[in-house]
Structure formats: structure tokens, C-alpha cells
TORLOMI-652706 format. One record per atom (N, C-alpha, C, CB): residue number from 0; residue in three letters; x, z, y. Coordinates in Angstrom, 1 decimal, decimal comma, always signed. Each point is the difference from the previous one (the first is absolute). Glycine has a CB too. Example, Ala and Ser with C-alpha at 12.3 -4.5 7.8 and 13.67 -1.06 7.14 Angstrom:
<recs>
REC resi resn      X      Z      Y
REC    0  ala  +13,2   +7,8   -5,7
REC    0  ala   -0,9   +0,0   +1,2
REC    0  ala   +0,9   +0,0   +1,2
REC    0  ala   -1,9   +1,2   -1,2
REC    1  ser   +1,5   -1,9   +2,3
REC    1  ser   +0,9   +0,0   +1,1
REC    1  ser   -0,8   +0,8   +1,1
REC    1  ser   +1,2   -2,2   -0,6
</recs>
This chain:
<recs>
REC resi resn      X      Z      Y
REC    0  met   -4,2   -9,2  +26,8
REC    0  met   +0,4   +1,0   -0,9
REC    0  met   +1,3   -0,4   -0,7
REC    0  met   -2,3   +0,9   -0,3
REC    1  asn   +3,2   +0,0   +0,1
REC    1  asn   +1,2   -0,3   -0,7
REC    1  asn   +0,0   +0,6   -1,4
REC    1  asn   +1,3   -0,1   +2,2
REC    2  phe   -1,4   -0,7   -3,2
REC    2  phe   +0,1   +0,4   -1,4
REC    2  phe   +1,3   -0,2   -0,6
REC    2  phe   -2,4   -0,5   -0,2
REC    3  ser   +3,1   +1,6   -0,2
REC    3  ser   +1,3   -0,2   -0,7
REC    3  ser   -0,3   -0,4   -1,4
REC    3  ser   +1,1   +1,7   +1,5
REC    4  pro   -0,2   -2,5   -2,1
REC    4  pro   -0,2   -0,4   -1,4
REC    4  pro   +0,0   +1,3   -0,9
REC    4  pro   +1,1   -2,2   +0,4
REC    5  leu   -1,9   +2,0   -1,5
REC    5  leu   -0,2   +1,1   -0,9
REC    5  leu   +1,3   +0,2   -0,8
REC    5  leu   -2,4   -0,4   -0,2
REC    6  pro   +3,0   +1,6   +0,1
REC    6  pro   +1,2   +0,2   -0,8
REC    6  pro   -0,3   -0,3   -1,5
REC    6  pro   +0,9   +1,7   +1,6
REC    7  ser   -0,1   -2,5   -2,2
REC    7  ser   -0,3   -0,3   -1,4
REC    7  ser   +1,4   -0,2   -0,7
REC    7  ser   -2,2   -1,1   +0,6
REC    8  val   +2,1   +1,1   -1,9
REC    8  val   +1,2   -0,1   -0,9
REC    8  val   -0,5   -0,7   -1,3
REC    8  val   +1,1   +2,1   +1,0
REC    9  asp   -0,2   -2,9   -1,6
REC    9  asp   -0,3   -0,6   -1,3
REC    9  asp   +0,1   +1,0   -1,1
REC    9  asp   +0,8   -2,3   +0,9
REC   10  ala   -1,5   +2,1   -1,9
REC   10  ala   -0,1   +0,9   -1,2
REC   10  ala   +1,3   +0,4   -0,6
REC   10  ala   -2,3   -0,9   -0,4
REC   11  ala   +3,2   -0,1   +0,4
REC   11  ala   +1,3   +0,2   -0,7
REC   11  ala   +0,9   +0,9   +0,8
REC   11  ala   -0,2   -2,2   -0,9
REC   12  ser   -0,1   +2,4   +2,2
REC   12  ser   +0,8   +0,9   +0,9
REC   12  ser   -0,5   +1,4   +0,2
REC   12  ser   +0,5   -2,1   +1,2
REC   13  val   -1,6   +2,5   -1,9
REC   13  val   -0,5   +1,3   +0,1
REC   13  val   +1,0   +1,0   -0,8
REC   13  val   -2,4   -0,8   +0,3
REC   14  pro   +2,9   +1,8   +0,4
REC   14  pro   +0,9   +0,9   -0,7
REC   14  pro   -0,7   +0,7   -1,2
REC   14  pro   +1,2   +0,4   +2,1
REC   15  ala   -0,4   -0,2   -3,2
REC   15  ala   -0,6   +0,6   -1,2
REC   15  ala   -0,6   +1,4   +0,3
REC   15  ala   +1,7   -1,2   -1,4
REC   16  asp   -1,2   +2,0   +2,3
REC   16  asp   -0,5   +1,3   +0,3
REC   16  asp   -0,9   +0,0   +1,2
REC   16  asp   +2,1   +1,0   -0,9
REC   17  ala   -2,6   -2,1   +1,3
REC   17  ala   -0,9   -0,1   +1,2
REC   17  ala   -1,4   +0,6   -0,3
REC   17  ala   +1,2   -2,0   +0,7
REC   18  leu   -1,8   +2,5   +0,4
REC   18  leu   -1,5   +0,4   -0,1
REC   18  leu   -0,8   -1,3   +0,0
REC   18  leu   +0,4   +2,3   +1,1
REC   19  val   -1,0   -2,7   -2,2
REC   19  val   -0,9   -1,1   +0,0
REC   19  val   -1,4   +0,5   +0,1
REC   19  val   +1,6   -1,4   -1,4
REC   20  leu   -2,4   +1,0   +2,4
REC   20  leu   -1,4   +0,3   +0,2
REC   20  leu   -0,8   -1,1   -0,5
REC   20  leu   +0,5   +1,5   +2,0
REC   21  asp   -1,2   -1,3   -3,1
REC   21  asp   -0,8   -1,1   -0,7
REC   21  asp   -1,4   +0,2   +0,5
REC   21  asp   +1,5   -0,1   -2,0
REC   22  val   -2,1   -0,9   +2,7
REC   22  val   -1,3   +0,2   +0,6
REC   22  val   -1,1   -0,8   -0,8
REC   22  val   +1,1   +0,3   +2,2
REC   23  arg   -0,7   -0,8   -3,4
REC   23  arg   -1,0   -0,7   -0,9
REC   23  arg   -1,0   +1,0   -0,5
REC   23  arg   +1,8   -1,7   -0,6
REC   24  glu   -2,9   +1,1   +0,1
REC   24  glu   -1,0   +0,8   -0,6
REC   24  glu   +0,4   +0,5   -1,4
REC   24  glu   -1,8   -1,4   +1,3
REC   25  asp   +1,0   +2,3   -1,9
REC   25  asp   +0,3   +0,7   -1,2
REC   25  asp   +0,2   -1,0   -1,2
REC   25  asp   -1,3   +2,0   +0,8
REC   26  asn   +0,5   -3,0   -0,9
REC   26  asn   +0,1   -0,9   -1,2
REC   26  asn   +1,3   -0,8   +0,2
REC   26  asn   -2,5   -0,2   -0,3
REC   27  glu   +2,9   -0,2   +1,5
REC   27  glu   +1,3   -0,7   +0,2
REC   27  glu   +1,2   +0,9   -0,4
REC   27  glu   -1,1   -1,4   +1,8
REC   28  trp   +1,0   +2,6   -1,3
REC   28  trp   +1,0   +1,0   -0,3
REC   28  trp   +0,2   +0,2   -1,5
REC   28  trp   -0,5   +1,2   +2,2
REC   29  glu   -0,6   -1,0   -2,9
REC   29  glu   +0,0   +0,2   -1,5
REC   29  glu   +0,6   -1,1   -0,8
REC   29  glu   -2,0   +1,4   +0,3
REC   30  ala   +1,8   -2,7   +0,2
REC   30  ala   +0,6   -1,1   -0,7
REC   30  ala   +1,5   +0,0   +0,1
REC   30  ala   -2,1   -1,3   +0,6
REC   31  gly   +2,7   +1,8   +0,5
REC   31  gly   +1,4   +0,0   +0,1
REC   31  gly   +0,4   +0,5   +1,4
REC   31  gly   +0,3   -1,8   -1,7
REC   32  his   +0,7   +2,7   +1,7
REC   32  his   +0,5   +0,5   +1,3
REC   32  his   +1,4   +0,4   +0,0
REC   32  his   -2,3   +0,8   +0,5
REC   33  ile   +2,9   -0,4   +0,6
REC   33  ile   +1,4   +0,4   +0,1
REC   33  ile   +0,1   +1,4   -0,3
REC   33  ile   +0,4   -1,8   +1,7
REC   34  glu   +0,4   +2,2   -2,6
REC   34  glu   +0,2   +1,4   -0,4
REC   34  glu   +0,4   +0,8   +1,2
REC   34  glu   +0,7   -0,7   -2,3
REC   35  gly   -1,4   +1,8   +2,5
REC   35  gly   +0,3   +0,9   +1,2
REC   35  gly   -0,7   -0,4   +1,3
REC   35  gly   +2,2   +0,4   -1,1
REC   36  ala   -2,9   -1,5   +1,1
REC   36  ala   -0,7   -0,4   +1,2
REC   36  ala   -1,1   +1,0   +0,3
REC   36  ala   +0,5   -2,4   -0,4
REC   37  leu   -0,8   +2,5   +1,7
REC   37  leu   -1,2   +0,8   +0,5
REC   37  leu   -1,2   -0,9   +0,0
REC   37  leu   +1,5   +1,6   +1,4
REC   38  his   -2,5   -1,3   -2,2
REC   38  his   -1,2   -0,9   +0,0
REC   38  his   -1,1   +0,6   +0,9
REC   38  his   +0,6   -0,7   -2,4
REC   39  val   -0,8   -0,1   +3,5
REC   39  val   -1,1   +0,4   +0,9
REC   39  val   -0,8   -1,3   +0,2
REC   39  val   +1,3   +2,0   +1,1
REC   40  pro   -2,4   -2,2   -1,8
REC   40  pro   -0,8   -1,2   +0,2
REC   40  pro   -0,4   -0,2   +1,5
REC   40  pro   -0,8   +0,1   -2,4
REC   41  met   +0,8   -1,3   +2,9
REC   41  met   -0,3   -0,3   +1,4
REC   41  met   -1,3   +0,7   +0,3
REC   41  met   +1,3   -2,2   +0,0
REC   42  ser   -2,3   +2,2   -0,9
REC   42  ser   -1,3   +0,5   +0,2
REC   42  ser   +0,0   +1,6   +0,2
REC   42  ser   -0,9   -1,9   -1,3
REC   43  asp   +2,0   +2,5   +0,9
REC   43  asp   +0,2   +1,5   +0,1
REC   43  asp   +1,0   +0,3   +1,1
REC   43  asp   -0,6   +0,3   -2,4
REC   44  phe   +1,2   -1,3   +3,0
REC   44  phe   +1,1   +0,2   +0,9
REC   44  phe   -0,3   +1,0   +1,1
REC   44  phe   +0,8   -2,3   -0,5
REC   45  val   -1,9   +2,1   +1,2
REC   45  val   -0,3   +0,9   +1,2
REC   45  val   -0,2   +1,5   -0,5
REC   45  val   -1,0   -2,0   +1,2
REC   46  ala   +0,3   +2,1   -2,3
REC   46  ala   -0,2   +1,4   -0,6
REC   46  ala   +1,3   +0,7   -0,4
REC   46  ala   -2,3   -0,8   -0,7
REC   47  arg   +3,2   +0,0   +0,2
REC   47  arg   +1,3   +0,6   -0,5
REC   47  arg   +1,2   -0,2   +0,9
REC   47  arg   -0,9   -0,5   -2,3
REC   48  phe   +0,6   +0,2   +3,6
REC   48  phe   +1,1   -0,3   +1,0
REC   48  phe   +1,0   +1,1   +0,1
REC   48  phe   -1,6   -1,4   +1,2
REC   49  gly   +1,2   +2,6   -1,3
REC   49  gly   +0,9   +1,2   +0,1
REC   49  gly   +1,0   -0,1   -1,2
REC   49  gly   -1,7   +1,4   +1,2
REC   50  glu   +1,2   -1,7   -2,4
REC   50  glu   +0,9   -0,1   -1,2
REC   50  glu   +1,0   -1,1   +0,2
REC   50  glu   -1,9   +0,9   -1,4
REC   51  val   +1,5   -2,0   +2,0
REC   51  val   +0,9   -1,1   +0,3
REC   51  val   +1,1   +0,4   +1,0
REC   51  val   -1,9   -1,7   -0,5
REC   52  thr   +1,4   +2,3   +1,6
REC   52  thr   +1,0   +0,3   +1,0
REC   52  thr   +1,0   +1,0   -0,4
REC   52  thr   -1,7   -0,5   +1,7
REC   53  glu   +1,3   +1,5   -2,6
REC   53  glu   +0,9   +1,0   -0,5
REC   53  glu   +1,1   -0,7   -0,9
REC   53  glu   -1,8   +1,7   +0,0
REC   54  ala   +1,4   -2,7   -0,8
REC   54  ala   +0,9   -0,7   -0,8
REC   54  ala   +1,0   -0,8   +0,8
REC   54  ala   -1,7   -0,1   -1,8
REC   55  val   +1,2   -0,6   +2,8
REC   55  val   +0,8   -0,8   +0,9
REC   55  val   +1,0   +0,9   +0,7
REC   55  val   -1,8   -1,7   +0,3
REC   56  ala   +1,3   +2,8   +0,2
REC   56  ala   +0,9   +0,9   +0,7
REC   56  ala   +1,2   +0,5   -0,9
REC   56  ala   -2,0   +0,7   +1,5
REC   57  glu   +1,7   -0,5   -2,8
REC   57  glu   +0,9   +0,5   -0,9
REC   57  glu   +1,1   -1,1   -0,4
REC   57  glu   -1,8   +1,6   -0,9
REC   58  his   +1,3   -2,8   +0,8
REC   58  his   +0,9   -1,1   -0,5
REC   58  his   +0,6   -0,8   +1,2
REC   58  his   -1,4   -0,2   -2,1
REC   59  gly   +0,8   +0,3   +3,3
REC   59  gly   +0,5   -0,7   +1,1
REC   59  gly   -0,6   -1,4   +0,2
REC   59  gly   +2,0   +1,2   -0,3
REC   60  arg   -2,3   -1,9   -0,7
REC   60  arg   -0,6   -1,4   +0,1
REC   60  arg   -0,9   -0,2   -1,1
REC   60  arg   +2,0   -0,8   +1,2
REC   61  ala   -3,1   +0,1   -1,0
REC   61  ala   -1,0   -0,4   -1,0
REC   61  ala   +0,1   -1,5   -0,2
REC   61  ala   -1,5   +1,9   +0,5
REC   62  tyr   +1,6   -2,3   -1,7
REC   62  tyr   -0,1   -1,5   -0,4
REC   62  tyr   -1,4   -0,2   -0,5
REC   62  tyr   +2,5   -0,2   -0,6
REC   63  val   -3,3   -0,5   +1,3
REC   63  val   -1,4   -0,1   -0,3
REC   63  val   -0,3   -1,3   -0,9
REC   63  val   -0,6   +1,2   +2,2
REC   64  met   -0,2   -1,0   -3,3
REC   64  met   -0,2   -0,9   -1,0
REC   64  met   -1,4   -0,3   -0,3
REC   64  met   +2,2   +0,7   -1,0
REC   65  cys   -2,6   -1,9   +0,8
REC   65  cys   -1,3   -0,3   -0,6
REC   65  cys   +0,2   -1,2   -1,0
REC   65  cys   -1,3   +0,8   +2,1
REC   66  arg   +0,3   -1,6   -2,3
REC   66  arg   +0,2   -1,1   -1,0
REC   66  arg   +0,8   -1,1   +0,6
REC   66  arg   -2,2   +0,6   -1,1
REC   67  val   +1,8   -1,1   +2,3
REC   67  val   +0,7   -1,2   +0,5
REC   67  val   +0,6   +0,3   +1,4
REC   67  val   -1,4   -1,5   -1,3
REC   68  gly   +1,0   +2,6   +2,0
REC   68  gly   +0,6   +0,3   +1,3
REC   68  gly   -1,0   +0,1   +1,1
REC   68  gly   +2,0   -1,1   -0,8
REC   69  gly   -3,3   +0,8   +0,6
REC   69  gly   -1,0   +0,0   +1,1
REC   69  gly   -0,4   +1,4   +0,4
REC   69  gly   -0,8   -2,2   -0,8
REC   70  arg   +0,3   +3,0   -0,2
REC   70  arg   -0,4   +1,4   +0,2
REC   70  arg   +1,1   +0,8   +0,5
REC   70  arg   -1,8   -0,2   -1,7
REC   71  ser   +3,0   +0,1   +1,0
REC   71  ser   +1,1   +0,8   +0,4
REC   71  ser   +0,5   -0,3   +1,4
REC   71  ser   +0,7   +0,0   -2,4
REC   72  ala   -0,9   -1,3   +2,9
REC   72  ala   +0,4   -0,3   +1,3
REC   72  ala   -0,9   +0,8   +1,0
REC   72  ala   +0,7   -2,3   -0,7
REC   73  gln   -2,0   +2,4   +0,4
REC   73  gln   -0,9   +0,8   +0,9
REC   73  gln   +0,4   +1,4   +0,0
REC   73  gln   -1,9   -1,6   -0,5
REC   74  val   +2,2   +2,2   -0,6
REC   74  val   +0,4   +1,4   -0,1
REC   74  val   +1,4   +0,2   +0,7
REC   74  val   -1,3   +0,3   -2,2
REC   75  thr   +2,2   -1,2   +2,0
REC   75  thr   +1,3   +0,1   +0,7
REC   75  thr   -0,2   -0,1   +1,5
REC   75  thr   +1,1   -1,1   -2,0
REC   76  gln   -1,9   +0,2   +2,5
REC   76  gln   -0,2   -0,1   +1,4
REC   76  gln   -0,6   +1,3   +0,5
REC   76  gln   -0,4   -2,5   -0,2
REC   77  tyr   -0,5   +3,1   -0,5
REC   77  tyr   -0,6   +1,3   +0,4
REC   77  tyr   +1,0   +1,1   +0,1
REC   77  tyr   -2,2   -0,7   -1,0
REC   78  leu   +3,0   +0,8   +0,0
REC   78  leu   +1,1   +1,0   -0,1
REC   78  leu   +0,9   -0,1   +1,2
REC   78  leu   -0,2   +0,1   -2,5
REC   79  val   +0,7   -1,4   +2,7
REC   79  val   +0,9   -0,2   +1,1
REC   79  val   -0,6   +0,3   +1,3
REC   79  val   +1,1   -1,8   -1,3
REC   80  gln   -2,4   +1,5   +1,5
REC   80  gln   -0,7   +0,4   +1,3
REC   80  gln   +0,0   +1,5   +0,2
REC   80  gln   -1,4   -2,1   -0,2
REC   81  gln   +1,4   +2,8   -1,0
REC   81  gln   -0,1   +1,5   +0,1
REC   81  gln   +1,4   +0,6   +0,2
REC   81  gln   -2,1   +0,0   -1,4
REC   82  gly   +3,1   -0,9   +1,4
REC   82  gly   +1,4   +0,5   +0,2
REC   82  gly   +0,8   +0,2   -1,2
REC   82  gly   -0,8   +1,1   +2,0
REC   83  phe   +0,3   -1,5   -3,2
REC   83  phe   +0,7   +0,2   -1,2
REC   83  phe   +0,9   -1,2   -0,4
REC   83  phe   -1,9   +1,5   -0,8
REC   84  asp   +2,9   -1,3   +0,1
REC   84  asp   +0,9   -1,1   -0,5
REC   84  asp   -0,6   -0,5   -1,3
REC   84  asp   +2,1   +1,1   +1,1
REC   85  ala   -2,7   -2,3   -1,0
REC   85  ala   -0,6   -0,6   -1,1
REC   85  ala   +0,3   -1,5   +0,0
REC   85  ala   -1,9   +1,7   +0,0
REC   86  val   +2,1   -2,2   -1,2
REC   86  val   +0,3   -1,4   -0,2
REC   86  val   -0,9   -0,6   -1,1
REC   86  val   +2,4   +0,3   +0,8
REC   87  asn   -2,9   -1,5   -0,5
REC   87  asn   -0,9   -0,7   -1,0
REC   87  asn   +0,9   -0,7   -1,0
REC   87  asn   -1,8   -0,3   +1,7
REC   88  ile   +1,5   +0,4   -3,0
REC   88  ile   +0,7   -0,8   -1,0
REC   88  ile   -0,6   -1,3   -0,2
REC   88  ile   +0,5   +2,1   -1,2
REC   89  asp   +0,2   -3,1   +1,7
REC   89  asp   -0,5   -1,4   +0,0
REC   89  asp   -0,3   -0,5   -1,4
REC   89  asp   +1,4   -0,5   +2,0
REC   90  gly   -2,6   +0,0   -2,2
REC   90  gly   -0,4   -0,6   -1,3
REC   90  gly   -0,5   +1,1   -0,9
REC   90  gly   +1,6   -1,7   +0,3
REC   91  gly   -1,6   +3,0   +0,1
REC   91  gly   -0,6   +1,0   -0,8
REC   91  gly   +0,5   +0,1   -1,5
REC   91  gly   -1,9   -0,2   +1,5
REC   92  met   +1,0   +0,6   -2,3
REC   92  met   +0,3   +0,2   -1,5
REC   92  met   +0,3   -1,3   -0,6
REC   92  met   -1,4   +2,0   -0,1
REC   93  leu   +0,9   -3,1   +0,5
REC   93  leu   +0,3   -1,3   -0,6
REC   93  leu   +1,4   -0,3   +0,2
REC   93  leu   -2,3   -0,8   +0,4
REC   94  ala   +2,8   +1,1   +0,8
REC   94  ala   +1,5   -0,3   +0,3
REC   94  ala   +0,8   +1,0   -0,7
REC   94  ala   -0,6   -0,9   +2,2
REC   95  trp   +0,2   +2,2   -2,3
REC   95  trp   +0,7   +1,0   -0,7
REC   95  trp   +0,2   -0,4   -1,5
REC   95  trp   -0,9   +1,8   +1,5
REC   96  asp   -0,2   -2,2   -2,1
REC   96  asp   +0,1   -0,5   -1,4
REC   96  asp   +0,9   -1,2   -0,1
REC   96  asp   -2,3   +0,9   -0,4
REC   97  gly   +2,1   -1,9   +1,3
REC   97  gly   +0,8   -1,2   +0,0
REC   97  gly   +1,5   +0,3   +0,2
REC   97  gly   -2,0   -1,2   +0,9
REC   98  ala   +2,3   +2,3   -0,2
REC   98  ala   +1,5   +0,3   +0,2
REC   98  ala   +0,5   +0,8   -1,2
REC   98  ala   -0,4   +0,1   +2,5
REC   99  gly   -0,4   +0,1   -3,5
REC   99  gly   +0,4   +0,7   -1,2
REC   99  gly   +0,2   +1,5   +0,1
REC   99  gly   +1,1   -2,1   -0,6
REC  100  arg   -1,8   +2,7   +1,7
REC  100  arg   +0,1   +1,4   +0,2
REC  100  arg   -0,9   +0,7   -1,0
REC  100  arg   +0,5   -0,3   +2,5
REC  101  pro   -0,1   +1,5   -2,9
REC  101  pro   -0,8   +0,7   -1,1
REC  101  pro   -1,4   +0,5   +0,5
REC  101  pro   +2,2   +0,7   -1,0
REC  102  met   -3,1   -0,8   +0,0
REC  102  met   -1,4   +0,5   +0,2
REC  102  met   -0,3   +0,9   -1,2
REC  102  met   -0,7   -2,0   +1,4
REC  103  val   -0,2   +2,9   -1,2
REC  103  val   -0,5   +0,9   -1,1
REC  103  val   -1,5   +0,1   +0,0
REC  103  val   +2,1   +1,3   +0,1
REC  104  thr   -2,7   -0,8   -1,1
REC  104  thr   -1,4   +0,4   -0,1
REC  104  thr   -0,1   +1,4   -0,4
REC  104  thr   -0,7   -2,4   -0,5
REC  105  gly   -0,4   +3,0   +0,8
REC  105  gly   -0,3   +1,4   -0,5
REC  105  gly   -0,2   +0,1   -1,4
REC  105  gly   -0,9   +0,5   +2,2
REC  106  ser   +0,4   -1,6   -2,8
REC  106  ser   -0,4   +0,0   -1,4
REC  106  ser   +1,2   -0,4   -1,0
REC  106  ser   -2,4   -0,5   +0,7
REC  107  gly   +3,4   -0,1   -0,1
REC  107  gly   +1,1   -0,4   -0,8
REC  107  gly   -0,1   -1,5   -0,5
REC  107  gly   +0,3   +2,4   -0,7
REC  108  ser   -1,5   -3,0   +1,0
REC  108  ser   -0,1   -1,4   -0,3
REC  108  ser   +0,8   -0,9   +0,9
REC  108  ser   -2,3   +0,5   -0,9
REC  109  pro   +2,5   -1,7   +0,6
REC  109  pro   +0,9   -0,9   +0,8
REC  109  pro   -0,6   -0,1   +1,4
REC  109  pro   +0,8   -1,3   -2,0
REC  110  ala   +0,0   +1,4   +3,0
REC  110  ala   -0,4   -0,1   +1,4
REC  110  ala   -0,2   -1,4   +0,5
REC  110  ala   +1,1   +2,2   +0,4
REC  111  phe   -2,1   -2,5   +0,4
REC  111  phe   -0,2   -1,3   +0,6
REC  111  phe   -0,6   +0,2   +1,3
REC  111  phe   -0,3   -1,1   -2,2
REC  112  val   +0,3   +0,1   +3,0
REC  112  val   -0,6   +0,0   +1,4
REC  112  val   -1,4   -0,5   -0,1
REC  112  val   +2,2   -0,3   +1,1
REC  113  leu   -3,2   +1,1   -0,8
REC  113  leu   -1,4   -0,4   +0,0
REC  113  leu   -0,4   -0,7   +1,3
REC  113  leu   -0,5   +1,9   -1,6
</recs>
């Protein structure tokens, strides 16, 4: 079998207006997330696949995010196999935070990576 490498990008290179698909669980999202990101926990991904594909179709590409890059790699691979333009964010939210990219919370408390 021929496996092509998973498309990926470092956190510092994600465009500010990109569609970021955050597949972390609710408690991780609440601790800190990217403003404007689409939050679809991996556990809900299959049930909400239509919502994801609509967003990807509208934006053209999905940048998939989790905490360190493992779950997002699985989701990215699935989207690519379905014919969608998706890239995994290397290092996930830890790399995003490390690159000094902005994070928010719903409550207004300081954002952190859980």
C-alpha cells in the first residue's frame, strides 16, 4: 500500500482567517481555544460530519487542531481520504500557545492549554 504523508503545517503558519477545526473535548475547549474555531469534539465527529464538510466547502481548507496533534492527525487523514483539503496543525494547541498565537475562553478567564 502507498501511504502519502499527512499534510501538516506548523502553528505559526496558520493564516489568521483560516478555518480551524478543533477536535478536542469540551473541557479542553473551555480552558482555551482559538477565536472563531469550529469546535467538533472527535467523539462527535461522525455525528456532525455534515456540519464539518459544509464549513470546509465554504472555506476551502480545514486546519485541524487538538492538544498535541494525535487526534487531529486521525481526523485530517479521514478528511483527506474523503477528498477534502485538510491539514494537521503540528504540535496542536501546545505549539499554538508556544508560538504566541492568541487564545480565548468563553468565560473571559485567562486561556490555557489543558
